[in-house]
TORLUM-61488 format. One line per field, with one value per residue (C-alpha): residue in three letters; x, y, z. Coordinates in Angstrom, 1 decimal. Each point is the difference from the previous one (the first is absolute). Layout:
BEGIN
res <- (Ala ...) .
X <- (X ...) .
Y <- (Y ...) .
Z <- (Z ...) .
//
This chain:
BEGIN
res <- (Met Pro Leu Ile Thr Tyr Trp Lys Lys Ala Val Leu Glu Asn Tyr Val Thr Phe Ser Gly Arg Ser Asn Arg Pro Glu Phe Trp Trp Phe Ile Leu Ala Val Ile Leu Val Asn Leu Ala Leu Ser Pro Ile Pro Ile Ile Ser Asn Ile Trp Gly Ile Gly Met Leu Leu Pro Gln Phe Ala Ala Ser Phe Arg Arg Leu His Asp Thr Gly Arg Ser Gly Trp Trp Leu Leu Leu Trp Leu Val Pro Ile Ile Gly Trp Ile Ile Leu Ile Val Trp His Ala Ser Ser Gly Asp Gly Gly Pro Asn Lys Tyr Gly Ser Pro Ser Gly Ala Pro Ala Thr Pro Ser Gly Ser Pro Leu Pro Pro Pro Pro Pro Pro Pro Val) .
X <- (4.7 -2.8 2.6 0.4 -3.5 -1.1 2.1 -1.0 -3.7 1.6 1.9 -0.6 -4.2 -0.4 2.9 -1.3 -3.6 -0.7 -3.4 -1.3 1.6 2.5 0.5 2.7 2.6 -0.9 1.4 2.7 1.1 0.4 2.5 2.2 0.4 0.7 2.4 2.0 0.0 1.5 3.1 0.4 0.9 1.8 2.7 -0.1 -1.4 -1.4 -2.5 -0.8 -1.1 -2.1 -1.9 -0.7 -1.1 -2.2 -1.7 -0.6 -3.8 -0.4 1.4 -2.7 -2.6 0.2 -0.2 -3.0 -1.6 0.8 -1.0 -3.5 -0.3 0.2 -2.5 2.2 0.4 3.2 0.3 2.1 2.6 1.7 0.5 2.9 1.4 -0.3 3.0 0.1 -3.3 -1.9 2.4 -1.2 -3.8 0.2 1.7 -2.6 -2.6 1.5 0.6 -3.8 -2.7 -2.0 -3.5 -1.8 -2.9 -0.9 0.9 0.1 2.9 -1.2 0.0 2.4 3.5 -0.1 3.1 0.9 -0.4 2.7 -0.9 -1.4 -2.6 1.1 1.2 3.4 1.7 0.3 3.7 1.5 -0.4 2.8 3.2 -1.0) .
Y <- (15.9 -3.0 -2.1 0.4 0.3 -3.2 -1.6 1.7 -1.5 -3.2 -0.9 2.4 -0.2 -3.2 -2.1 -3.7 1.2 -3.1 1.2 2.7 1.9 1.4 2.4 -0.1 3.0 -1.0 -3.4 1.3 2.7 -2.3 -2.0 2.1 1.6 -4.0 0.2 2.9 -0.4 -3.4 1.3 2.9 -2.8 -2.4 0.7 -0.7 -3.5 -0.9 3.4 -0.5 -4.4 1.8 2.6 -2.8 -2.4 2.8 0.8 -3.4 0.2 3.9 -1.4 -3.3 2.5 2.2 -2.7 -1.8 3.7 1.1 -3.6 0.8 2.6 -1.4 -2.1 -3.1 -2.2 0.4 -3.7 0.5 1.4 -3.0 0.3 1.4 -3.9 -0.3 0.9 2.9 -0.7 0.4 2.5 1.8 -0.2 1.5 2.3 0.7 0.0 2.5 2.7 -0.6 2.8 -1.4 -0.3 3.7 -1.4 -1.3 -3.9 -2.7 1.2 3.4 3.4 1.6 1.2 3.9 1.6 2.5 3.7 2.9 3.5 0.9 -2.3 -2.3 -3.4 -1.1 -1.1 -3.7 -1.9 -0.1 -4.1 -2.3 -1.0 -2.8) .
Z <- (1.1 -1.0 0.7 3.6 0.3 -1.0 1.2 3.9 -1.3 -0.6 2.7 2.9 -0.3 -2.1 1.2 0.0 -1.6 -2.1 -0.7 -1.9 -3.4 -1.4 -3.0 -2.4 1.2 3.6 -1.3 -1.7 1.2 3.6 -2.3 -0.4 2.9 0.8 -2.2 0.4 3.9 -0.5 -2.8 2.8 2.4 -1.8 1.0 3.9 -1.0 3.7 -0.1 -3.7 1.2 2.7 -2.1 -2.4 2.5 0.9 -2.9 -0.8 1.9 -1.3 -3.8 0.2 1.2 -2.3 -3.0 0.9 0.3 -3.5 -0.9 1.6 -2.1 -2.8 1.2 0.7 3.0 1.7 0.3 -3.9 2.0 -0.1 -3.9 0.9 0.6 -3.9 -1.3 -2.9 -1.0 3.2 0.6 -3.1 0.5 3.8 -1.0 -3.3 2.4 2.3 -2.8 -1.1 1.1 2.6 0.0 -0.4 2.1 3.5 0.0 2.3 1.7 1.1 -2.1 -2.2 2.5 -0.8 -0.7 2.5 -1.7 0.2 1.8 -3.2 0.1 -2.9 0.0 -0.1 -2.9 -0.9 0.3 -3.3 -1.3 0.5 -1.4 -2.1) .
//
């Protein structure tokens, strides 16, 4: 259930919101949802391509917000253009914990609560 919750939050509520912050669970559950849908749609190339194009902006926005949560500017996303080294640095930054308190990009985003009131469990770490 957290997969759908975080996907809805990232796509439906923050489709192209590049400001603010995104905590680790929100970011990684969203990325997992995008990957799973891409895999499911891969047998139908035209639909898969349309989905991929439609998810470009939300992925950039989620990455910007995740970098903001770690206290970095979204411009650091340009490291993706540096093969291997840039990719590793960005994955480490995306997987690192965010600033505990408010930073220049806003206050931390809280994880949605389950009906019992406890926060959702964090997603598993990304594969290496």
